[in-house]
C-alpha positions as CSV (number, residue, x, y, z in Angstrom):
1,M,76.6,139.5,89.6
2,I,79.3,137.0,88.6
3,R,79.3,133.6,90.4
4,S,82.0,130.9,90.1
5,V,80.0,127.8,89.3
6,V,81.4,124.3,89.8
7,L,81.0,122.4,86.5
8,S,82.6,119.1,87.5
9,A,85.0,117.3,89.8
10,G,87.7,114.7,89.2
11,K,90.1,112.6,91.3
12,S,93.2,110.5,91.1
13,L,94.6,108.0,93.6
14,P,98.0,106.1,93.6
15,R,97.9,102.5,92.5
16,R,99.0,101.1,95.9
17,L,96.4,100.7,98.6
18,V,97.8,100.3,102.1
19,K,95.4,98.9,104.8
20,N,96.1,99.4,108.5
21,A,97.1,95.7,108.9
22,E,100.0,96.3,106.6
23,L,101.4,99.0,108.9
24,E,101.4,96.5,111.8
25,G,104.5,95.0,110.2
26,V,106.3,98.4,109.9
27,I,105.7,100.1,113.3
28,E,104.2,99.3,116.7
29,T,100.5,99.8,116.0
30,S,97.3,97.9,115.2
31,D,94.3,98.2,113.0
32,A,92.0,98.5,116.0
33,W,94.1,101.4,117.6
34,I,94.2,103.4,114.3
35,V,90.4,103.0,113.7
36,Q,89.5,103.9,117.3
37,R,91.7,107.0,117.4
38,T,91.2,108.3,113.8
39,G,88.5,106.4,111.9
40,I,91.2,105.6,109.2
41,R,91.1,102.0,107.7
42,Q,93.3,102.5,104.7
43,R,95.2,105.0,102.6
44,Y,97.0,105.2,99.2
45,I,100.7,105.6,98.9
46,A,102.4,107.0,95.8
47,A,105.1,104.9,94.0
48,D,108.3,106.5,92.7
49,D,106.8,107.3,89.3
50,E,103.7,108.9,90.9
51,T,104.2,112.5,91.9
52,T,102.1,115.5,93.0
53,A,102.3,116.7,89.4
54,S,101.2,113.4,87.8
55,L,98.4,112.9,90.3
56,G,97.2,116.5,89.8
57,E,97.3,116.1,86.1
58,A,95.2,112.9,86.2
59,A,92.6,114.6,88.5
60,A,92.5,117.7,86.2
61,R,91.9,115.4,83.1
62,A,89.1,113.6,85.0
63,A,87.5,116.9,85.8
64,L,87.8,118.1,82.2
65,D,86.3,114.9,80.9
66,A,83.4,115.2,83.3
67,A,82.7,118.7,82.2
68,G,83.1,117.9,78.5
69,L,85.9,120.5,78.2
70,T,89.5,120.6,76.9
71,V,92.5,122.6,78.2
72,D,91.7,125.2,75.5
73,D,88.6,126.2,77.6
74,I,90.7,126.8,80.7
75,D,92.4,130.1,81.6
76,L,93.8,129.5,85.1
77,I,95.2,126.6,87.1
78,V,95.5,126.9,90.9
79,L,97.2,124.0,92.7
80,A,97.0,123.6,96.4
81,T,99.9,121.6,97.7
82,S,102.5,121.3,100.5
83,T,104.5,118.6,98.6
84,P,105.5,120.2,95.3
85,N,107.6,118.4,92.8
86,N,110.3,121.0,93.1
87,T,111.1,124.0,95.3
88,F,110.5,126.0,92.1
89,P,109.0,126.3,89.6
90,A,105.5,125.9,90.8
91,T,104.1,122.4,90.3
92,A,101.0,124.1,88.7
93,V,103.1,125.1,85.7
94,E,104.3,121.5,85.3
95,I,100.7,120.3,85.4
96,Q,99.9,123.1,82.8
97,E,102.7,121.7,80.6
98,R,101.6,118.1,81.1
99,L,98.1,119.0,80.0
100,G,99.4,120.7,76.8
101,M,98.2,124.1,77.9
102,R,100.2,127.0,76.4
103,H,98.0,129.9,77.4
104,G,96.6,131.4,80.6
105,F,98.4,131.3,84.0
106,A,99.1,128.8,86.8
107,F,100.5,129.0,90.3
108,D,100.7,127.0,93.6
109,M,99.1,127.9,96.8
110,Q,100.4,126.7,100.2
111,A,98.1,126.6,103.1
112,V,98.6,122.9,104.1
113,C,95.4,121.1,104.7
114,S,93.4,124.3,104.2
115,G,95.0,124.7,100.8
116,F,92.0,123.7,98.6
117,V,89.6,125.9,100.5
118,Y,92.1,128.8,100.1
119,A,92.6,127.9,96.4
120,I,89.0,127.7,95.4
121,N,88.3,131.0,97.1
122,T,91.3,132.6,95.3
123,A,90.2,131.3,91.9
124,D,86.7,132.7,92.7
125,L,88.2,136.1,93.1
126,Y,90.0,135.9,89.7
127,L,86.8,134.8,88.0
128,R,84.7,137.4,89.6
129,G,87.4,140.0,88.8
130,G,87.3,139.2,85.1
131,M,90.8,137.8,84.8
132,A,89.7,134.4,83.8
133,K,86.6,132.7,82.5
134,R,87.3,129.1,83.7
135,A,89.7,127.7,86.2
136,I,90.9,124.3,87.3
137,V,91.4,124.2,91.1
138,I,93.5,121.2,92.2
139,G,94.5,119.8,95.6
140,S,97.3,117.3,95.1
141,E,99.7,115.8,97.7
142,T,102.3,113.1,98.2
143,F,102.5,113.4,102.0
144,S,104.1,110.0,102.2
145,R,107.3,111.7,101.1
146,I,107.5,113.8,104.2
147,L,106.5,111.3,106.9
148,D,108.7,109.9,109.6
149,W,107.9,106.2,109.2
150,E,109.2,105.5,112.7
151,D,106.7,108.0,114.3
152,R,103.5,105.9,114.8
153,S,101.6,109.0,116.0
154,T,101.8,110.6,112.5
155,C,102.7,108.1,109.8
156,V,99.4,106.2,110.1
157,L,97.4,109.4,109.5
158,F,98.3,110.5,106.0
159,G,97.9,109.4,102.5
160,D,98.5,110.5,98.9
161,G,96.0,111.6,96.2
162,A,94.6,114.4,94.2
163,G,91.2,116.0,93.5
164,A,90.1,118.8,91.2
165,V,87.1,121.0,90.3
166,I,86.4,123.2,87.3
167,L,84.9,126.6,88.0
168,E,83.2,128.8,85.4
169,A,82.2,132.4,85.7
170,Q,78.4,132.7,85.1
171,E,75.9,135.5,85.7
172,G,73.9,135.1,88.9
173,E,71.0,136.9,90.5
174,G,73.0,137.8,93.6
175,T,70.8,135.6,95.8
176,I,71.3,132.5,98.0
177,G,69.6,130.6,95.2
178,D,72.4,131.2,92.7
179,R,74.6,128.3,91.7
180,G,78.3,128.8,92.5
181,I,80.4,130.1,95.4
182,L,78.2,132.1,97.7
183,A,80.3,132.9,100.8
184,A,83.7,132.2,102.2
185,S,85.8,132.9,105.3
186,L,89.6,132.3,105.7
187,R,91.7,132.6,108.8
188,S,95.3,132.0,110.0
189,D,97.2,132.3,113.2
190,G,101.0,131.9,113.1
191,S,101.3,131.6,116.8
192,H,100.4,127.9,116.5
193,R,103.0,127.2,113.8
194,E,105.0,124.7,115.9
195,K,102.0,122.5,116.7
196,L,102.0,121.2,113.1
197,Y,104.9,121.7,110.8
198,V,107.7,120.1,108.7
199,D,111.2,120.4,110.3
200,G,113.0,121.4,107.2
201,G,113.2,123.8,104.3
202,P,115.5,125.4,101.7
203,S,116.2,128.5,103.8
204,T,116.7,126.8,107.2
205,T,118.0,123.3,107.0
206,R,118.5,122.9,103.2
207,T,116.5,119.7,103.5
208,V,113.0,118.6,102.9
209,G,112.4,117.6,106.5
210,V,109.6,115.5,107.9
211,L,106.2,116.2,109.5
212,R,106.0,116.9,113.2
213,M,102.7,117.3,115.1
214,E,101.4,117.8,118.6
215,G,98.2,115.8,118.0
216,R,96.4,116.8,121.2
217,E,97.0,120.5,120.6
218,V,95.7,120.3,117.1
219,F,92.6,118.4,118.2
220,K,92.1,121.0,121.0
221,H,91.9,123.9,118.7
222,A,90.3,122.3,115.6
223,V,86.6,122.2,116.5
224,G,86.5,125.8,117.8
225,M,88.4,127.2,114.8
226,I,86.2,125.3,112.3
227,T,83.1,126.5,114.0
228,D,84.4,130.1,113.9
229,V,84.7,130.2,110.1
230,V,81.5,128.2,109.4
231,V,79.4,130.5,111.5
232,S,80.9,133.5,109.6
233,V,79.8,131.9,106.3
234,F,76.4,131.2,107.7
235,E,76.0,134.8,108.7
236,Q,77.2,136.1,105.3
237,A,74.7,133.9,103.5
238,G,71.9,134.4,105.9
239,I,71.4,130.7,106.5
240,T,71.6,128.1,109.3
241,A,72.9,124.6,109.6
242,D,69.4,123.3,108.7
243,D,69.7,124.8,105.2
244,I,72.8,122.8,104.3
245,D,72.4,119.8,102.1
246,W,75.9,118.5,102.5
247,F,78.9,119.1,104.8
248,V,82.2,118.2,103.2
249,P,84.9,118.7,105.9
250,H,88.7,118.2,105.8
251,Q,89.2,114.5,106.3
252,A,91.8,114.5,109.1
253,N,90.2,112.6,111.9
254,K,86.7,111.2,112.3
255,R,86.5,112.4,115.9
256,I,87.1,116.0,114.8
257,I,84.6,115.7,112.0
258,D,81.9,114.3,114.3
259,A,82.6,116.9,117.0
260,S,82.5,119.7,114.5
261,A,79.2,118.6,113.0
262,K,77.7,118.2,116.4
263,K,78.7,121.6,117.6
264,L,77.4,123.2,114.3
265,G,74.1,121.3,114.5
266,I,74.7,119.5,111.2
267,A,73.0,116.1,111.0
268,D,75.2,113.1,110.7
269,E,73.5,112.0,107.5
270,K,74.6,115.2,105.8
271,V,78.3,114.7,106.4
272,V,80.5,113.3,103.6
273,I,83.2,111.1,105.2
274,T,86.1,109.6,103.3
275,V,88.8,109.6,106.0
276,D,88.3,105.8,106.4
277,Q,89.2,105.3,102.7
278,H,92.0,107.8,102.1
279,G,93.4,108.9,105.5
280,N,94.4,112.6,105.7
281,T,95.5,113.7,102.2
282,S,96.0,117.3,103.2
283,A,95.0,119.7,100.4
284,A,93.6,116.8,98.4
285,S,91.2,115.9,101.2
286,V,88.2,118.1,100.4
287,P,88.2,117.6,96.6
288,L,88.5,113.9,97.1
289,A,85.5,113.9,99.4
290,L,83.6,116.1,97.0
291,C,84.3,113.6,94.2
292,E,83.0,110.8,96.5
293,G,79.8,112.8,97.1
294,V,79.2,113.3,93.4
295,E,80.1,109.8,92.3
296,T,77.8,108.2,94.8
297,G,74.9,110.5,93.7
298,R,74.6,112.3,97.0
299,I,75.8,115.8,95.8
300,K,73.5,116.9,93.0
301,K,72.9,120.1,91.1
302,G,71.3,122.7,93.2
303,D,72.5,121.3,96.5
304,L,73.9,123.7,99.1
305,V,77.4,122.3,100.0
306,L,79.6,123.5,102.9
307,L,83.4,123.0,102.6
308,E,85.7,123.3,105.6
309,A,89.3,122.7,106.4
310,M,92.0,123.4,109.0
311,G,95.8,122.9,108.6
312,G,99.3,123.7,109.8
313,G,100.0,127.4,110.4
314,F,97.3,127.2,111.7
315,T,95.2,128.0,108.7
316,W,91.5,127.4,108.5
317,G,88.6,128.3,106.3
318,A,85.1,127.5,105.0
319,V,83.4,128.0,101.6
320,L,79.7,127.7,100.8
321,V,78.8,126.5,97.3
322,R,75.5,126.0,95.5
323,W,76.3,122.9,93.3
């Protein structure tokens, strides 16, 4: 059977690094409070000349370089983002143009923090369906553009950045030993929409709006929802938590990550954590963490890697990949 194999990963971060101490001069907060509540120590904030498209392009180029490929080898670009450069066209086509790619197809996917998990699963379907041979899947965000910088409960949580992977359709044996995407589970429930949302949009307020969140409500639902999709993936693949080499969760809050890993029975030493370095970068969170795992030599060829995310909507999902 056809498997979507990960060939490489790449990332891009804005030039400006903002540590917690810097925020103490902007709002009523402290480094100790932020670290205790979230595990975040710093984040990157995009300058005016750094956009979702430019960060996404840089991450895509890094992934191409790591794979030894050019845009001529790519058929599809899927961009996960909630902060597009424009309402339309899709920011993915701007990245396509910036890369000098004149063939294939490109589109955006909007599932907030779950976006990359949704996007890599979608690209997998196109590759297994024969519509593309290779795809770049990107998560790129400039969440600093939609924050209320007077709301200390949210503005300290988020950062900007981009990560990307390249998938290639390859023949597999149809077993758990195959390289590539092995199982996935996606969910959503719109009844939770107002717990995490942006209070603007073209069709309602004709404005961009800013992020609003009921933090306690999000935390309350997060662990159970994450467990739900991960258990589904385990059942599909016929494995248990003991079989996982690496757990790469959405990097929203270290307390959520720790609680999820504990409930799933995944050992702490198997969890890739970057929330302290990047904050919550929404759809860029999982691919940035993947890059960290690869760059530090932890994630290696043949490893069994579990990806997971939850975001506004609520949306949530998990993907199992043999690296």
